[in-house]
N, C-alpha and C positions, 0 to 999 in steps of 0.2 A: 516309559522311562521309570525305573524304580529307584527311589532314593532311600538309602539306609542311614539312619542316624548314627553319629559317632558312638563307638563302643564305650560303655561305662568304664571309667577308670583310666582311659587313655589320656595321656598328657598332651598338652598343646591345644591352645584355643584356635589354631588355624583350621583344624578339621571342623570344628563347630561353625567357624565363620564361613567355610566353603559350603557346608550343609545349609546354613541359613541363607546364603547367597543364592543357592540353587532353588530354594523354596520361593524366594522373592522373585526370581526370574520366571518360575512357573506361574506364579500368581499374576505377574504382569503380562506374560505372553499367552497364557492359557495352555491347554494340553496339546494343541496342534502347533507344530513348529512354524507354520507359515504365518501365524498371526502377527508376530513381530515384524516380519518382512513386509507384510501388508501395511502395518502402521507406518513404516518408513516411507511408504508411497502415499500416505493419506487415505488408505482404504481399509476395509474390514475383511477378515478372513471368514470364508463360508464354504463348506463342502470342498475343502482343498484348493480353493481359488480365492483371489483377491477381487473384491467387488467394491464399487462406489458406495459410499454410505447410504445414499438415497435408494439404492437397489438392494440393500441388505434385507433378507427375508422374502425376496421376490414379491414386493407389494403390488396390489392391483388397484389402480386408480379409478374412481367412479367417473363415468362420463355424463352423469346427471341426466339420464334419458327421460326421467319423469319430471324434471324441473322445467316449468313453462318459460322461465326467463333464460334458460340455457341457450347458447349459440353453438353452431357446429365447429367453430374455430378451436384448434388445439392451443395449449398454453404457449407453445413455441410461436405460433402464428400471432397470438395476442401480444406476446412480448415484442415481436418484430414490429407490429403495428405501433406499439407504444414508443419504441425507439424512434421510429420514423416520425411520429408526431412531435416528440420532445425535441429532437435534433433538427427536424425540418421546419418547424414552426416557431419554437420558443427560444431558439438561439440563432444569432446572426454574427457575421464577422465583426461588426461594430461593438456588439455586446456578447462575447462568447461565453455566456452562461445562461441558465434557464430563467426566462422572464415571462411573467404573465402578459397575455396579449388580448386585444380586441380585434376581431377580424372585420373586414369591410361588409356592409349589408349585402345579403344575398349570397355570400360565399359559404360553402359547406365547410365547417371546421375540420371535418374528417379528411379532406383533401387539400386544405389550404396550405400555402407556403408563406415564407416571410414576405413575398411580394403582395400577399393578400392582407397583410396586417394594417389595421387602421390606427392603432395606438399601442405603444409599448408601456406597460405598467411596471416599471422597475421600482422595487421597494425593499422593505426590511426582510421580506421572505425570499429574496433572490438566493441568498446563501443556503437557506434550508432546502429549497427546491433543487439547487445545483448539487448540494452534498448528497441528496438521496439518489439523484441520477448518476453521480459519479460512483457511489457505492454499488449501484446496480450494474454499471458498465464494468467496474473492476471485477465483480463476481462473474459477470458474463464472460469476460476474457479469461479468468482463471479456469472456468469450466470448459469453455468451447475453443479457446485460443483464436477466436474470430478477430482478424485484423481490424475490422470495422469498429469493434468495441475498443481496441487500443486507440484508434484514431479519435473516437468520440471522447474518450477519457483524456487524451492529450489536449483536445480543444477546450474542454471544461476546466482542466487544471490550469491552462494558460489564462483563462478568464478569471479563475479564482485567485491565481497568483498576483495579478496586477490590478484587477478592477474591483472585485467584491470586497477584498480586505481594505483597499485604498492605501495600503502600505507596502511598497515594494520590498521584498526581502523577508517578510514575515513568514510566508510559507516555505521559503528556502531554509529558514532557521528550524522550522518544524520538521522539514525533511531530514535535516542532519540528526535531530533528536530521535526520529523514528529509525533511521539507518543504524545509529548506535545501539538502540534497543534491540533491533533485529540481529545485530552482530553478537551482542551479549547473550541473547537467548538461543543462539545457534539456529535461528529460523532457516537460514540458507541451506543447512544440511537436510532439514526435513523436506525442503523443496528440491533436493537432488543436486546441490552445488557444493564444491569443496571449500570455497571461501565466500565471504560476503562480497568481495570485489568481483569474483566470478559471477555471482548472482546478479549484480548490478549490470555487468556487461551483457549478460544473456537475456535478462528479463526487463531491465529498465532502459536498454539501448544506450548505456553510457559507454564512452571510450574507456580503455583501461586507465588512462591518465586521470580522467575526470573522476572515476570511481575511487582511485587511490587518494586523490586530493580531497574529496568530500569526507572520506573516512579519516584521513589525517587531521583535517580541520575539526571534525566532530570530537576526536579525542583531545586535541589541543584545547578546545573550548571548555572542557571540564575544569581546567585549572586557570581559566581566564574569564572570571565572572563578569567583569566590566564589559569586555568585548561581546561576550555571549548575551548579556542583557541588552546592549545596544542593537545587536543583530535581531533579537526577538522583538524589540520595540519598533524596528523599522528605521532606526537611526543609521544603521550600517547595512549596505547591500553585500551580496555574496562576494563580488570581486574584491571589495575592500577587506572583508573578513579573511578571505583566502590569503591575501598578502600579509595582513597583520599577524595571523597565526604562524607565519614562517619565522618571525623575529621576536615576537612578544615573549616575555618571561611570565612567571607565575604572578608577578606584580607588574601589570602593564605600565609602561612609561607614560606619564601624564602628557608629555609633549606629543608622543605618537598618537595617543587617543584623541587629543584635540585636533591634531593635524588631519586625522582620518575623517573628522566630521566636516571639514571644509574642502577636502581634496577629492579628486576623481579617483576611480579605480586604477587608472594608469599611473597617476601620480603616486599613489600608495605603493604600486609595484616598484617604481623607480626608487622610492624612499627605502623600501625593504631590502632591495638589492644593495643599496649603499650603506645599510646599517651593519 
């Protein structure tokens, strides 16, 4: 593609703007037209094709043939074994998050299950361990789309939502903050969805109604700092916030705020409909 600068003496800054715009586009996309198309898919352009970032340049990974401590397992096998140990031994229905354990005497930790645990050592590091595993499972699902990764992530999120924080609703509030940020940055478009609600339905398994309600409440909370603060502190749960944001104004009514602190979600719903 050949770009010619605007002729000297020609009037009108539009030609110059178009010329500069074309230069910027070339700088962003490179000389090959497929580069921008690949970026939209989260990939890199190479030799006329879109490739995953970790495969760019056709890297050759060492197999550590001369390393005496090396084992024959592939990284995928090692990761699968790690997942099996973490979720099969360190998390249980009563505590659906990652907890340090002590196995019974004589039991091989490599094959132990929750039935072989002698003691559960829950402590201040539960959140740290769980957060790292959740990050790993989220990345695993993003790359492989493995349903098992989604199931593991859902289990750990449930544990983090109600048990690790000790404050029901706190993670719900954080979720709304992140959804709003993702919408403002148009993250959903880079992931191939036309709207944020469409992304939530397809990727987060929300119903269309739930997706719209969460986005609506997230936007309403921007102008409702008292309710937003109560939500983040755990004084209000999602069902109450959902109803309050239907009727509250930019200056929340004191009576409504106080009533929400002593009412159930259903009571708040009846009150909002009557307001």
